N, C-alpha and C positions, 0 to 999 in steps of 0.2 A: 718941807718934806721933799725927799728925792723922788725918783721915778717910782710910782706905786707898783709897777709890774715887778720891780726888783725886791719888793718887800717880802719878808718871811712871814709865814702864817703857820701856827702850830698844827700838829697832826690832830690834836683834839683839845677842847676846852672842857675842863672837868668842874663839876660842882659836887655837892655831897652825894646825891643819888643818881645823877645823870651825867652823860658826856655828850658833847656836840662835836661832830667831825664833818669835814667837807663832804658834799655829795660826791659820789664816785660812779663811773660807768659800772653797770652791773647791779645798781640799787633798784632798778625799775620794778622788779617783781614784788619785793617786799613793800615798796611805797605804793604800788598799784593796789595791793591787797588792803592796805590801810585806808586808801582813798575810797575804795568800794565799800568797805565796812563803815566808813564815817561819812559817806556822801550825803545821807539824809540830814545830818547835823550841819554839814559845811555848805551845802548848795545855797542856802539862804544868804550867806556872807561872802563866798568866794567864787568868782566867775569860773575858775578852772574846774570846780566841782559840779557845775550845773549839768554837764553832759558826761555820759560815760566815756572813759578813755580806754584804749587797749593797753596792754603791757608795753607794747612797742612804742606807743605814743608817750607814755610816761617815761620810758627809758630814753627816748629821743630828747624829751624836755630836760632830763637829768644831764645828759651829755652836753646840751647847749649851756646849761647852768655851770657845768664843770669847765667848759671853755671860758666862760665869763670869769669864773673863779681864777683860772690860770692867768688871765689878763688883769686881774684885780679890779674888775668892773662891778662885780656883784659877788657876794659871799652867801651861797645857799648852803645851809648846814642841816644835817640830819641829827636827830636826838635819839639817844639810846639809853635804856635803863642800865645802870652799872651792874646790878646783881645778876642779870641774865643776858645782857647785850640785846635785848628786844627793842626793835624800832618802835618809838612812841610818838614821833611827830617831826615837824620840820620848822626851822626858823632861819634867820639869816640877816645879813646887813645889806640893805638895798638902797637904791637911789643915792649912791655915794657921790659926794662932791668933794674931791680931794683938796680943792683950793681953800675950803673953809677950815678944816674938813668937818663934814657932817654925814650922818647915816640915818637910815630908817630901819627899824626892826619890824619884821613881819613874822607871823607864826600861825601854825595850825596843829592840832593834836588828834591822834587816833582816838576815836570815841571810847574804846575800851580803857583808856588811860586818863580820861578827863576827870576832874574833880579831886585829884590827888596832889595838886600843887606842883606837879612836874614842870608845867609850862612857866609858871611864875619863877621857879628856881632856874630854869634854863634862860629865861629872859634877863633875870638878875645877873647871871654869870656872863651873858653876852654883853650886857650893858657895861659891866665892870671891865670886860676885856676891851671894848671899844674906847672907853674913857681912859683906862690906865695903860693899855698897851698901844693902841692905835693913836692915842692922844687926840681924839675927836673933840670938837668944841660944842657939839650938839648931837643928841640922839632923839629921834622922833619915833612915835608909834601912832599910826592912824588906823582908825576902825570905825565901822558903822555905828552911828549913834544908838541904834536899837540893839546892838550886840553887847548885852550887859556882861556876859562872861568874858569877852575880850577886853572890855573897858576896865574890869576889875584888876587886870594885871598891871597896867601902868599906874593905876591909882594906889595899889598896894605897895608899889616900888618907889613912890615919891615923885613920879612924873607930874608935871603941871599941865592941866587942861588949858591950852592957849586959846582955843576957840572951836567953834563948830561951823564947818563949811556947809552952807545950806544948798540943797539940790546939787550936790557935788558928784554924785554917782548914781547908778541905777541898781536896784535890788534884783532878786531872783527873776530870771526870765528877761532881764534888762528892760523891764517895763516901768516899774514904780521908781520915782525919784527919791533919793535917800540923802541924808546928811552924814557928814564925816567928822568925827572928833579928831582933833590934832593935839596930841600930848607931846611934851618934850622934857628932857632933863639936860642940864648943863653940868660941867665938871664940878662947879662950886655947889650946886644943888645936891649932886650925888654924894660928895664928901660930907655935906651937912646931914643928909638922910642916914648915912652909915653911922654917924656919931650920935644919933638920937636914941 
């Protein structure tokens, strides 16, 4: 692979019902509203949701993510419903190691849109993009062992549970030790799962 910073990235990745686009300066207000509305559901699993943030803090985080996107160090993507362009969540390709290459997919969904299969659809589209377009050799998803909703996504998409890292992280309030599930899919696994 050449220099990653020179790599092209599409304006959006589309699936049947949603599209994913890079986070952009100015997204802070809509993302802040989604975080506030979803905070009760997310705080148990995501450190950034444990404490209330201001619109300015969320916007600053988005601008930092946008800078990483430009440098091709991390790809934070926002998810929108096609029918009305409503923001429904966030995903992305993280912990990128270009020498392999491999990526990790992370995600969270606005509470009002959970349970509709949007995130599974978005992660499927992003996995396909990573394998087919970026030619990665490994896609990982890591999540808390107790987060059954998050675990269902890689399981539905044919990812393999490689192991559970014991006492790998801390839960809400950073007090209780928690286990992390590590799922992965390789290009050969992905092609096989699509043909089933």
